[in-house]
MIKE-720440 format. One record per residue (C-alpha): x, y, z. Coordinates in steps of 0.02 Angstrom, whole numbers, plus 50000, padded with zeros to 5 digits. Each point is the difference from the previous one (the first is absolute). Layout:
// MIKE-720440
XYZ ...
END
This chain:
// MIKE-720440
499915085051063 499294989150139 500894985450082 499054983950034 500434989350151 500064981150011 499724989850160 501484992750096 499774982149938 500085005649819 501575010050032 500814984850080 499564989449848 500725011849871 501575004150100 500344981350016 499834998149811 501165014649963 501414996550124 500854986849888 499485008549837 501115009349879 499475014049883 499104995549839 499205008749852 498485003950108 500745001350174 501285011950078 500555003150181 500735016150072 500535006650168 499325017350034 501215014649990 500075017449927 500954993549848 498684986649976 498655011649933 500755003149828 500374981649971 498274995150061 499215011949874 501044992249861 499374982750053 498195005750003 500235007549826 500824983949939 498614989050070 498655010849918 500904999549832 500284981250011 498834987350080 499635007750169 500764994750165 500205001850188 501275011650081 500224994750181 500725013850110 500824996250167 500734983249947 501854999649957 500684992149842 500454981650014 501815004149955 500165011150155 499134989650134 499284982650020 498414993750083 499145010550134 501485012150003 499285007249838 498535007850095 500415018450039 498255007249975 499515017049931 500245007550173 501855001049956 499615016149904 498185005450008 500395016749916 500644991249844 498394989949990 498965015950011 501065007849860 499774984649890 498114999650025 499915018549954 501084997849845 498974985249939 498655013149967 501095013249918 501554992649916 499294990449851 499575005449823 498634995849962 499344998650179 500084982250062 498424990550046 499904981950055 501105002450154 499404994350171 500875000250169 499884986550131 500655000050179 500554982950064 500304997650187 501614991050051 501284997950139 501605009649968 501574989150003 501295013249958 500335018650022 499785011550149 498254993450041 500504981549996 498754988950088 498595012749992 498434999749898 500155008749830 499385000049822 500474996849821 499245010649861 499564991349838 499825010749844 498934990049879 500185005849819 498904993549859 500574998949819 499485016649926 499065003449839 501195014649969 501875003149994 500625009950151 501545010750031 500655008750155 499825018950008 501845001450047 500444989849845 500084981949948 498824986649936 500324982850075 499544981949970 500234984750109 501294986349973 500044983050086 500865009350141 500175018750005 499485014049883 500655007049836 499755017149921 499224999549827 500705008949849 498925011649894 499814986249870 499474987450134 498735012350070 499225001549827 499984981049982 499174998050170 498695013149952 499544989549849 499924984150102 498905008050133 498845007249868 500265018050054 500725003049826 499184992749845 500814996749832 498275002549923 500145018650044 501635002549905 500165006449820 500574988549860 500585005749826 498564992149903 499225009449852 498315007150050 499154993849842 500254982350066 498675004350131 498665006249879 499164983049998 498294992050021 500384998350185 500285018950011 498365003249908 499054988350117 500785009150148 499435017049932 498264993249964 499764995350183 500975014350079 499355013749888 500865010649865 501615009550039 500555016249920 501555002249893 501054987849901 500594983250066 501535007450086 498965013350088 498684987250050 501294988650080 500825014850088 498335005850067 499604983450083 501764997550070 500524985849885 501405009549911 501355012850042 500975012849899 501884996849995 501105012749910 498505005949901 499494982449948 498464991250071 500364982350060 498664988050062 500154992050170 500234981350005 498214998650066 499345008049840 500954987549892 499334985650105 498215006549993 499855005049817 501364992549888 499514984849895 501644991250046 500635007750163 501114985150038 500905001349834 500225018950012 500674999150178 501164985449962 501095012449907 500235009150166 500434984650105 498304995550073 498544988549956 498125000850017 499174984049936 499184984950081 500634982449965 498884984950032 500754982650026 499064983550020 500974985750081 499814981450023 500104995550183 500085010350159 501665009049976 501235006049869 501264986649951 501715007749969 501064994149856 500155000549812 498234993349976 498765010150103 498374991850049 498925012349903 498334993149942 499955012249853 500915014949927 500015015350115 498905014449946 500395018650011 498645012750035 500405017349932 499095016549978 499475015150102 499724995450181 498095000449994 500024987249859 501454990350074 499014996950159 498444994149904 501004988849882 501064992350137 498484996250109 499064992249853 501514989649948 500274993450177 498154996450031 499884990949833 501484989250048 499234996250169 498324995749924 500824986249897 500624991450157 501524988749999 500274981449982 501264994650130 501524991849923 499924981049995 498364998550095 498705005149872 499135009150142 499315017049952 500015013850129 499025016149997 500635017050056 498725008150114 500775016950045 498725014250003 500215010449842 500005016050104 501544993850094 500974995549842 499575016749921 500495009750156 501694991350007 500355004849819 499345017850021 501105002750152 501524993249909 499735011849852 499575015550101 501214998350146 501554992449918 501655009549998 500155006149820 501845004450013 500454981550004 500424990849840 498814985350019 498244995249947 498604993950112 499954980950004 498404990250025 500364981550028 498614987049998 500384983250083 498944984750035 499565005950174 500365018650010 500275016549909 501455011950026 499955018449951 501755007650012 500265018649974 501645009950003 500315009850159 499664997150185 498465005350097 499975019250009 499745012550140 500374989550152 498844985549960 500734982650033 499364982349970 499634999550186 498905015749996 499184999949829 498454990350053 499595013250131 500675015549912 499574995849818 501075006249856 500635017649972 500245008449832 501795001549937 499515008349836 498695013350041 499985007049823 499584983149925 498634996250127 499225017249986 499925000149810 499444982049979 498405005350088 499615011649854 499874986049873 498334992049956 499714984750111 501545002750109 500644986250115 499625001150184 501345011150076 499365003150176 501665001250091 500234986050125 498244992949988 500414988149856 501254990150105 498754998250142 498724994149873 501224986749939 500174992650174 498115000650027 499604991949831 501274986150022 499274996450172 498244999949928 500574987549868 500764989450142 501745002249926 501615004650090 500355018850013 501125008749872 501854998950043 501155014949972 501864997149983 501345013249971 501494994249898 501275012850062 501544989549962 499574996549817 500955008249857 498455010949974 499005003050158 498214994249987 498394996050092 499104983549972 498174997050043 499564981450011 498214993749985 499804981850053 498704988949916 499774990050161 498454999150107 500615003650174 499504988050139 499095007150149 501564996450102 500965013549907 498895014050065 500274994350179 501874997549978 500175016749908 499155008950145 501174991250122 501515005649898 499405018049996 499904999850190 501494989150046 501195001149853 500494981749984 499154983149996 500614982150025 499234982949970 499344998950177 499155016949981 499104994449841 499434984150087 499225010450138 499325014249891 499264989549859 499534984650100 500994988149888 501284986550036 501885002349984 500114992149828 498625011049929 500795015450079 501664995449919 499184998249829 499135016950019 501625008650049 500914992049853 498655005649878 499985017750067 501895000949987 500004993649821 498675012849954 501065014050072 498795004050140 501254995150135 501895000050016 501024989450121 500905009450138 501884999349970 501154990350113 498694987650063 500234981150007 498664989949911 499234993750162 499905017850065 499425008249838 498885015350004 499305011149863 499515018149968 499175009849862 501295006249873 499655018350041 500334996650185 501814996049957 500145014149874 501365012550046 498845014049944 498584994750117 499555013050132 500874998350166 498935002950153 500024998450188 498435010250020 498754985850009 500704998250175 499795018350045 498855005350139 498795014549990 501115009750117 500645014949898 501345010950072 500465016949927 
END
């Protein structure tokens, strides 16, 4: 595992930032000692199983020392550092990727080498797509400060959330004859005939298991072939339908009288039909357009059909089927929301999905949907990239992905805005990707507009959810960031500053 080195000026900058800082969910400080190694491994495990983080070695905890007196450096115990680097390769099950090491130069203000030149070592840990344990025992997660060992039940729960375990691959006590449907016959027609009776056929293709001499279908088989999978699975505490809502206005209005334009519609059936029916229903609603309340003005929805279909396909295929909630499609005057139960699987975050694309949570569903006549596009990851490209081609804002981790049922919402983006957004978006934040004065300079126009643009982008205000700022000193930039699950990184100087 190589160690990257940063130049002196970068080390000075980060040390100055950390001296007054306390530990957080994504930041921990440790002096280097022999006893430190075990605790450091627990922290790395916790970061990987949570949202990633930075472990800074050679800097004492704020409770022990203040200001420059915190800087002891890794020179305090070089042998312990070597042991930690070695164990980062060997002490995790499964093996841990996404860890990088960075050496930061500093001046030592404490310890035997006080006043001399030294180094801090930063262990950067990315949020993992898997759930990791230590070989010596223990599976940890990160709290706001410190780590906590997970129970067996919590490890299982985390495996579901990460997508390393899929409810679609688990058996459910549903009678096999419920799967001998037209959808099953269409599947066989495309896939080719299978030998044996229905139970043997399902066993042979991995969509059923034998339990105590009885063959039970997997949840994926019920979803793929049953006429009413949502109704059958409701008896076992889960759901599997799509609900479509059409609203007046630009947001849901809470209260006894919701602002629904019409009665909600429920789309049921085997997944292959559910996708087709949901897409047709939504596109028919969009084709009708909407008359804005009180104005008589009629607006037209101009989203590319491929983008709407991909959002629905991804919701159906990648949702977490252990959760007792349907997929919700909400159509507003100026945008569409597709909300599916479960968070993004396998290490993907709202901040990385544009680059990384989506990853399959339910491999059995994706694999077998391909064997139906006229299957939906299921090229893993490419569909999301297509959505961004098609929205850009239509001169619309990019899709927005929002994880609702604090809701009663965790979910992921994809928002498609029916707004033509001004040229200024592309320039400001690029600035934000490079600098992180933007203020009124920046927009004036970047877009070549006056202060009032810049203020109106920033207000519109905030109302559309494209920007969020930085917390703790006065109005005259306000600055903004993209929502994913302030997301606790966004990747942490110092490595854009790293030089090409690799040290073994």
